[in-house]
PANU-498509 format. One line per 5 residues: number of its first residue (from 1); their letters; for each residue x, y, z of C-alpha. Coordinates in pm, whole numbers. Example, Ala and Ser with C-alpha at 12.3 -4.5 7.8 and 13.67 -1.06 7.14 Angstrom:
REM PANU-498509
1> as> 1230/-450/780  1367/-106/714 $
//
This chain:
REM PANU-498509
1> mnyvv> 6313/10903/14370  6200/10547/14491  6034/10691/14794  5790/10954/14583  5695/10665/14322 $
6> gnktt> 5617/10418/14610  5396/10663/14742  5201/10720/14434  4827/10792/14570  4986/10981/14852 $
11> flvnl> 5215/11254/14679  5108/11234/14311  4755/11384/14168  4610/11268/13820  4668/11515/13560 $
16> klrnt> 4533/11567/13195  4827/11730/13031  4758/11962/12710  4820/12293/12578  5121/12400/12772 $
21> rlvid> 5517/12429/12794  5689/12125/12937  6065/12160/13027  6208/11767/12989  6485/11622/13163 $
26> gnsly> 6679/11500/12845  6897/11266/13054  6560/11095/13173  6373/11085/12861  6667/10942/12703 $
31> rglyl> 6704/10642/12918  6338/10617/13003  6249/10557/12638  6527/10342/12548  6475/10085/12857 $
36> ssrld> 6084/10093/12869  6063/10015/12480  6249/9659/12548  6498/9742/12287  6806/9543/12237 $
41> qqhgg> 7093/9585/12522  7278/9258/12444  7401/9301/12087  7531/9654/12088  7174/9837/12036 $
46> dyarf> 6895/9900/11808  6915/10278/11709  6684/10272/11430  6378/10154/11664  6505/10393/11922 $
51> adcvr> 6471/10696/11688  6172/10603/11561  6056/10588/11929  6181/10921/12001  6000/11046/11689 $
56> rffkv> 5672/10916/11808  5696/11046/12133  5743/11414/12022  5477/11371/11776  5216/11320/12055 $
61> lsfcd> 5354/11606/12245  5252/11813/11900  4902/11634/11876  4858/11771/12229  4967/12094/12200 $
66> irpfv> 5271/12049/12417  5563/12273/12379  5856/12074/12472  6225/12238/12600  6462/11945/12671 $
71> vlggs> 6774/12005/12875  7067/11764/12810  7331/11730/13102  7649/11554/13117  7939/11745/13299 $
76> mghtq> 8121/11600/13523  8087/11916/13786  8375/12087/13956  8365/11906/14301  8532/11602/14410 $
81> nqfsa> 8203/11475/14539  8014/11514/14228  8289/11307/14045  8237/11032/14309  7915/10989/14229 $
86> lqhra> 7986/10972/13870  8251/10694/13963  8010/10498/14180  7726/10499/13882  8032/10397/13618 $
91> qadin> 8097/10107/13823  7722/9988/13845  7737/10035/13436  8017/9794/13451  7860/9531/13669 $
96> aahal> 7510/9573/13430  7706/9527/13106  7878/9218/13251  7563/9056/13374  7417/9101/13030 $
101> saggr> 7715/8986/12866  7665/8641/13041  7280/8620/12988  7170/8819/13326  6954/9113/13346 $
106> gaslp> 7092/9466/13364  7011/9808/13229  7280/9925/12986  7241/10186/12722  7436/10149/12379 $
111> vlgka> 7713/10367/12318  7568/10586/12054  7236/10609/12197  7298/10984/12320  7431/11081/11962 $
116> vfrqv> 7117/10952/11817  6876/11095/12062  7029/11442/12000  7039/11387/11601  6659/11339/11626 $
121> lsgle> 6618/11621/11809  6787/11838/11560  6595/11670/11263  6271/11739/11428  6384/12093/11531 $
126> vpfvq> 6282/12030/11921  6431/12305/12126  6716/12159/12339  7040/12277/12509  7321/12072/12660 $
131> cvaea> 7376/12243/13003  7765/12291/13116  7653/12402/13436  7427/12203/13680  7109/12103/13479 $
136> erema> 6903/12006/13771  6876/12383/13889  6863/12518/13537  6575/12301/13473  6391/12406/13809 $
141> slanq> 6454/12769/13725  6344/12755/13374  6012/12565/13473  5938/12825/13762  6020/13153/13524 $
146> wncav> 5764/12987/13246  5524/12841/13516  5528/12490/13371  5617/12117/13510  5922/11939/13474 $
151> ltmds> 5924/11561/13326  6176/11395/13512  6302/11125/13703  6579/11288/13882  6539/11285/14264 $
156> ilyil> 6691/11635/14316  6415/11785/14124  6193/11647/14363  6329/11871/14644  6328/12170/14439 $
161> dlkeg> 6056/12447/14507  5893/12416/14134  5560/12617/14119  5414/12368/13882  5576/12027/14008 $
166> clpti> 5718/11775/13854  5610/11481/13630  5770/11103/13679  5868/10989/13376  5738/10627/13438 $
171> yfqwd> 5388/10764/13484  5392/11010/13197  5147/10790/12963  5225/10923/12614  5169/10601/12412 $
176> evkmc> 4807/10602/12506  4668/10974/12418  4321/11052/12515  4034/11289/12454  3928/11482/12721 $
181> kkkaa> 3637/11713/12697  3680/12086/12735  3343/12255/12747  3186/12163/12421  3490/12038/12239 $
186> serci> 3710/11735/12298  4114/11770/12280  4390/11541/12316  4590/11505/12615  4823/11303/12797 $
191> dawlf> 4732/11115/13132  5004/11186/13380  5049/11223/13728  5202/11549/13912  5434/11561/14200 $
196> sidrf> 5342/11887/14407  5558/12019/14664  5282/12180/14861  5103/11842/14872  5406/11657/14994 $
201> cahfn> 5490/11900/15288  5117/11922/15393  5158/11524/15463  5413/11590/15683  5251/11815/15923 $
206> hmskd> 5269/12108/15688  5634/12114/15719  5802/12458/15590  5949/12417/15224  6246/12591/15354 $
211> llplf> 6362/12269/15523  6396/12077/15201  6726/12201/15106  6840/12062/15473  6649/11752/15406 $
216> aamal> 6818/11679/15102  7180/11762/15199  7138/11512/15464  6941/11232/15249  7086/11265/14924 $
221> ndstd> 7437/11406/14979  7730/11260/14749  7966/11373/15026  8223/11142/15096  8315/11364/15401 $
226> lrptm> 7979/11410/15524  7848/11035/15499  8018/10927/15815  7907/11224/16014  7526/11140/15906 $
231> ktffa> 7559/10778/15975  7634/10910/16361  7348/11144/16315  7113/10854/16239  7223/10606/16494 $
236> kanip> 7213/10918/16773  6871/11039/16676  6703/10676/16655  6627/10719/16263  6475/10453/16163 $
241> krplq> 6345/10388/16503  6332/9985/16473  6536/9769/16281  6462/9663/15936  6585/9478/15622 $
246> sedwt> 6842/9633/15416  6593/9694/15158  6360/9893/15361  6628/10079/15559  6628/10372/15310 $
251> rerid> 6289/10433/15274  6220/10430/15665  6512/10662/15694  6383/10883/15465  6049/10860/15638 $
256> gllhw> 6186/10934/16004  6396/11188/15869  6121/11385/15723  5882/11336/16042  6192/11460/16227 $
261> larsp> 6258/11768/16022  5908/11862/16037  5916/11944/16415  6146/12251/16328  5976/12589/16236 $
266> gprda> 6272/12656/15998  6610/12537/15896  6846/12740/16124  6646/12566/16407  6665/12234/16265 $
271> larvl> 7067/12267/16197  7079/12354/16558  6900/12020/16638  7117/11815/16419  7438/11975/16568 $
276> halgg> 7298/11875/16907  7212/11536/16843  7572/11515/16698  7696/11591/17069  7730/11980/17077 $
281> phsra> 7990/12211/16888  8281/11973/16890  8501/11949/16573  8273/11690/16394  7975/11902/16448 $
286> ahahs> 8127/12225/16354  8257/12026/15993  7890/11901/15970  7777/12244/16012  7994/12351/15749 $
291> llssg> 7911/12078/15488  7535/12096/15521  7536/12472/15493  7719/12478/15160  7536/12158/15041 $
296> meryr> 7203/12364/15113  7322/12623/14890  7322/12350/14608  6925/12332/14599  6858/12733/14664 $
301> lttsn> 6701/12856/14287  6807/13141/14101  6690/13323/13801  6709/13095/13481  7010/13113/13251 $
306> lvpff> 6857/12896/12978  6563/13187/12868  6783/13369/12653  6918/13100/12463  6592/12937/12408 $
311> tegap> 6412/13271/12319  6686/13460/12123  6981/13177/12072  7230/13395/12283  7479/13245/12480 $
316> ipnlp> 7440/13096/12836  7583/13359/13132  7710/13247/13453  7913/12973/13374  8140/12818/13606 $
321> apvra> 8489/12973/13575  8675/12704/13434  8423/12659/13191  8425/13039/13098  8783/13007/12990 $
326> lpgcv> 8668/12833/12672  8654/13013/12328  8296/13136/12264  8264/12908/11947  8325/12587/12137 $
331> lqama> 8066/12711/12435  7818/12776/12176  7885/12460/11974  7854/12262/12295  7513/12435/12406 $
336> kgqlg> 7371/12386/12067  7461/11988/12078  7748/12017/11783  7989/11896/12027  7945/11634/12307 $
341> ffiln> 8023/11671/12666  8320/11419/12618  8499/11718/12502  8401/11945/12765  8517/11708/13021 $
346> avvwk> 8852/11639/12839  8943/12014/12788  8820/12147/13157  8832/11873/13370  9112/11680/13204 $
351> rvvlh> 8928/11346/13288  8683/11109/13125  8477/10837/13179  8456/10562/12872  8156/10402/12814 $
356> tqved> 8114/10028/12925  7967/9813/12671  7865/9432/12668  8171/9275/12545  8400/8989/12625 $
361> fqlps> 8503/9100/12979  8799/8856/12978  8971/9063/12729  9113/9435/12767  8843/9718/12732 $
366> cnmts> 8715/9752/12385  8789/10121/12444  9168/10041/12411  9139/10016/12039  9006/10396/12006 $
371> qpirq> 9275/10535/12238  9478/10663/11974  9185/10863/11832  9128/11007/12182  9517/11095/12205 $
376> vlygl> 9464/11306/11897  9142/11484/12042  9333/11562/12353  9592/11714/12174  9353/11935/11999 $
381> llggr> 9185/12035/12300  9534/12029/12534  9846/12097/12304  9993/11803/12356  10381/11696/12220 $
386> qtqad> 10396/11503/11895  10438/11121/11944  10387/10814/11736  9992/10804/11710  9915/10503/11509 $
391> rrpde> 10083/10266/11755  9859/9970/11853  9712/10053/12198  9830/9737/12349  10207/9801/12235 $
396> eagpt> 10449/9927/12448  10624/10246/12427  10948/10249/12256  11280/10428/12282  11156/10677/12031 $
401> dagmd> 10859/10747/12299  11101/10837/12582  11092/11227/12515  10729/11257/12487  10560/11516/12716 $
406> sgsah> 10367/11326/12955  10330/11586/13216  9972/11651/13373  9930/11949/13149  9924/11748/12861 $
411> cvqef> 9758/11415/12960  9379/11321/13054  9280/11100/13309  9053/10811/13146  8848/10586/13363 $
416> arqnl> 8757/10267/13211  8692/9910/13296  8992/9659/13354  8840/9329/13445  8539/9400/13633 $
421> elwss> 8669/9718/13817  8666/10090/13712  9053/10192/13698  9214/10505/13592  9522/10563/13377 $
426> svpav> 9693/10882/13246  9676/10881/12843  9930/11152/12688  9806/11361/12434  9911/11368/12080 $
431> qtktl> 10011/11658/11873  9890/11666/11499  10144/11710/11208  9986/12017/11131  9943/12268/11426 $
436> lyler> 9601/12355/11502  9457/12545/11779  9157/12518/11956  9073/12885/11945  9094/12882/11539 $
441> lnqgg> 8989/12513/11446  8666/12676/11261  8868/12912/11063  9117/12643/10972  9083/12523/10578 $
446> lqirl> 8874/12216/10509  9153/12061/10353  9359/12074/10635  9125/11955/10888  9028/11641/10645 $
451> evlld> 9383/11560/10633  9415/11552/11051  9085/11310/11049  9231/11084/10763  9562/11056/10904 $
456> tlgvk> 9432/10976/11247  9227/10725/11119  9505/10597/10878  9297/10632/10555  9395/10777/10224 $
461> esvlp> 9159/11065/10057  9115/10826/9738  8889/10609/9935  8617/10886/9980  8509/10904/9619 $
466> lvpch> 8447/10549/9623  8137/10541/9875  7816/10750/9916  7946/11098/10089  7734/11054/10432 $
471> lglpv> 7889/10694/10459  8232/10833/10425  8308/10842/10802  8188/10497/10888  8389/10356/10596 $
476> cvtcy> 8704/10515/10716  8658/10401/11061  8595/10057/10967  8927/10047/10802  9064/10195/11113 $
481> wltha> 8908/9925/11313  9022/9649/11096  9395/9742/11123  9350/9814/11488  9114/9571/11657 $
486> qptpd> 9231/9309/11891  9177/9021/11833  9176/9104/11441  8806/9100/11309  8727/8818/11048 $
491> lqhlh> 8601/8882/10678  8270/8762/10818  8275/9037/11068  8351/9295/10787  8022/9146/10612 $
496> alllg> 7817/9147/10875  7894/9530/10961  7856/9616/10607  7544/9432/10554  7388/9638/10863 $
501> lvhge> 7487/9963/10671  7296/9855/10359  7024/9770/10566  7042/10128/10723  7046/10287/10358 $
506> lerlk> 6719/10084/10294  6541/10188/10600  6665/10532/10562  6509/10575/10193  6217/10318/10254 $
511> pggkg> 6159/10225/9885  5809/10207/9807  5606/10260/9481  5557/10037/9167  5844/9825/9041 $
516> kkdlk> 6025/9804/9364  5877/9471/9473  6240/9297/9459  6372/9588/9655  6140/9581/9907 $
521> avrkr> 6161/9209/9936  6563/9251/10025  6472/9483/10301  6224/9249/10437  6460/8978/10419 $
526> lcqlq> 6745/9206/10636  6474/9293/10855  6425/8963/10933  6801/8912/11069  6672/8918/11425 $
531> vqrqr> 6885/8754/11658  6696/8678/11973  6807/8741/12325  7042/8460/12450  7006/8318/12774 $
536> ngpdp> 7399/8255/12815  7458/8590/12672  7574/8685/12303  7888/8519/12151  8173/8709/12348 $
541> gaaht> 8396/8730/12029  8136/8880/11820  8019/9120/12077  8377/9209/12133  8451/9309/11807 $
546> fsqwq> 8160/9472/11713  8184/9639/12025  8517/9793/11937  8395/9923/11598  8125/10126/11785 $
551> sclrm> 8391/10270/12004  8598/10358/11716  8298/10513/11551  8191/10728/11843  8559/10874/11894 $
556> sllln> 8567/10946/11530  8250/11141/11546  8376/11355/11831  8691/11418/11638  8505/11491/11337 $
561> qllcf> 8281/11735/11522  8596/11908/11677  8738/11937/11333  8404/12120/11236  8272/11857/11042 $
566> plpep> 8548/11801/10724  8312/11494/10679  7939/11493/10669  7809/11344/11024  7610/11016/10933 $
571> qcawl> 7308/10975/11071  7390/10724/11359  7064/10572/11370  7102/10429/11049  7463/10258/11103 $
576> yrgtl> 7400/9966/11339  7159/9729/11460  7281/9456/11703  7045/9206/11660  7103/9237/11278 $
581> vhqal> 7456/9235/11248  7520/8935/11521  7230/8720/11306  7356/8812/10975  7743/8683/11126 $
586> kemem> 7576/8374/11243  7398/8322/10881  7736/8343/10723  7905/8105/10960  7612/7857/10876 $
591> gkspe> 7743/7867/10493  7513/8194/10362  7709/8439/10193  7619/8819/10167  7493/8797/9794 $
596> ellqg> 7224/8519/9921  7113/8736/10199  7099/9057/9914  6950/8848/9640  6646/9019/9456 $
601> ddlpg> 6754/9333/9324  7080/9444/9196  7104/9826/9377  7161/9665/9741  7414/9437/9627 $
606> qlyrd> 7589/9701/9416  7590/9926/9736  7742/9653/9930  8017/9602/9688  8109/9919/9664 $
611> llgav> 8170/9955/10044  8351/9617/10045  8570/9733/9767  8656/10065/9907  8753/9903/10237 $
616> qgavg> 8956/9625/10108  9151/9855/9860  9205/10105/10148  9364/9800/10399  9551/9631/10151 $
621> palfq> 9565/9246/10068  9810/9209/10379  9561/9192/10642  9303/8948/10419  9600/8729/10345 $
626> rkkrr> 9692/8665/10710  9351/8582/10779  9340/8355/10471  9614/8153/10602  9464/8105/10930 $
631> ergtr> 9165/7991/10773  9296/7746/10535  9223/7427/10779  8851/7525/10789  8800/7631/10424 $
636> rqapn> 8588/7331/10365  8371/7403/10628  8344/7779/10559  8364/7801/10161  8228/8158/10154 $
641> ntlaq> 8558/8286/10346  8811/8272/10057  8868/8585/9862  8873/8419/9552  8525/8304/9573 $
646> ecere> 8417/8665/9690  8596/8786/9339  8401/8523/9129  8047/8609/9304  8144/9014/9219 $
651> deged> 8205/8878/8836  7900/8691/8824  7719/9002/8945  7853/9204/8660  7678/8991/8407 $
656> dgedd> 7316/9075/8545  7108/9237/8316  7033/9607/8331  6868/9779/8664  6507/9889/8635 $
661> edqee> 6549/10278/8519  6299/10371/8842  6496/10217/9093  6846/10331/8967  6693/10692/8976 $
666> ewqcm> 6572/10660/9344  6901/10511/9440  7087/10767/9262  6953/11024/9474  7105/10887/9779 $
671> gqdhm> 7449/11013/9667  7322/11346/9524  7526/11632/9628  7729/11415/9833  7929/11176/9575 $
676> vqrse> 8203/11262/9312  8296/11081/8962  8510/10778/9076  8671/10767/8726  8925/11042/8804 $
681> vkqhn> 9092/10827/9042  9060/10497/8900  9354/10525/8677  9554/10637/8990  9478/10347/9168 $
686> vktag> 9527/10069/8919  9888/10204/8870  9991/10226/9232  9793/9953/9383  10053/9701/9319 $
691> aehgw> 10370/9917/9448  10182/10086/9729  10075/9739/9877  10383/9539/9764  10170/9274/9583 $
696> etswe> 10348/8979/9450  10264/8815/9141  9987/8519/9178  9686/8412/9098  9530/8482/9431 $
701> nllll> 9676/8836/9432  9553/8937/9114  9218/8815/9230  9258/9096/9505  9351/9325/9254 $
706> vvvlv> 9006/9242/9063  8819/9318/9406  8959/9708/9402  8876/9738/9044  8532/9582/9034 $
711> gqqga> 8430/9792/9330  8570/10096/9156  8380/10043/8796  8046/9908/8940  7980/10262/9111 $
716> ifprs> 7579/10343/9094  7649/10687/9257  7776/10927/8988  7885/11280/9038  7607/11548/9100 $
721> pssde> 7655/11881/8950  7535/12021/9309  7802/11855/9506  7908/12055/9802  8269/12138/9944 $
726> hcavr> 8259/11850/10137  8281/11615/9865  8472/11824/9600  8771/11640/9409  9080/11776/9597 $
//
């Protein structure tokens, strides 16, 4: 791809794009939009701004009458060579994330970025498909059938014979819409550059297009078996013809190989010349002939399998044999983006590559914290044996685990970082208490599916009525994170995360109109909490702690999807903004309290107290008492950390005047159709809280109980008469 981009004026022609279909490589677009927009990479991502960028992109396409069709890839593929290439990219991701953690440069995409991208596409009703087969060939076949171009940065697509060519994403100037004259009218258009195979072949003495599959198999091969043979060929064929610096060698090799192939009338003659250069029909040449012939087949196009899906919503035909064995409901949900590729890779290939975040690389991978969640996922997908699911990931297996079935049929091979290297480990599946089968997951009762989700996260159902329904899953994940993360998060980490959730709600609703001055002031104050890029990298402890939360959230989203959404799926764009959360933590370390940051309107503060009360009530006081004992030595330096002062500030909040009626009505709509009356569970919680958590009679412990009661009594989200099945009182 760099070869084409580096010869822009030679291989590309300028184009004013409008009023056409456009097949979009979703992976290239997602990566290009995030990185080119200079969004945060050091602190875990800026999802809200990324979502805004994606919306603007497709709005511009609509202005120019461009009808997009997005194809997302992500399956590992069924060959070892494809998986080897994926491992190489995973190692590169580890290196990039480590560089960013130390203040260096790198390109690291946040862990929830693709989920945000899919959710925005769904919200805009942009047609898209998750392609479980080879996405490159499917995109090319679709574009040829519809006579349109492909927007991509994937080098494979620049080798395939596309009738209308490819548009490099980096030269697609969507943010500078122009007016192009057509007859007497002026119409909006996008300035782009088009790559054409015909123009490309003409540059190399009008080389036959039929030679391009052989060129791709030789120059772009990912086969570990073929690589040594090709190295021998390039040396014997004297390509390139002069010694070069390492950074120039790849470009010169491609240029030399194209000129060398152009002297052949077709692929059969060219392949014979390759074998002759290798030394004739000996074993190495015969092996090379077999590998090159099979490699060329990858670049031959067939009829598109995606047209029926986009035009009729029909299932995608001609899937690879291992994928066809999956239940039809799973395949359809996968194609529509309702299930992530992680599910496909786990159930079909029984191996997954875990995302590496910007974290503390001297500690174990943040993905260790979410491993118990993944084990339940594997159990639902593969039918593993029952074992202890709630054991901390860093604990050794005890005698009770000796009888667990750890056979390969019930294990998934996980690839994740260990220090700075990509390592694999076999992780056993865990069967849930209630036996559920993949084929009938969508037929299981809501209550059963909800119990599986909550049992996995270690949260009781009584937590759900205490918070807005669309924040139920993030709150449950936060409870799980507090009890599983290593090192154990501080109370200030929890405050920072909850402030991020409150900010997300304000951004989601965009309060405006008369009488909302104080509310807008709170939103503006939170928006200004933006930590700058740090020369020495982010605080490693904070980065690792928040990375664990994001890892747990991602796996919980996948489990919720697999269980057919027993809890509403939250909009990921509003759940986390890394620069805000890190800066909020800094502000609190310097002495500020969450209440100071939310000062000005009671409603954001009330939401914050509801979230805090629900989490603290769910995890119990033991966690915070342990943390409190560790913090006693620094209480004077950080007076806002004590739970007693938390309770005092909440008591002060209860004495404030009545809320503005207009503001309260606007904020009540946040919970409409998603909340239930919390008074039904309040009495039960009061009676059982002490016995359930083993509280002792003391002044500090009574104050802890007040936190729970205040969070329950101060609710501003009344039950809606039209609450759906998700939020019914069970």
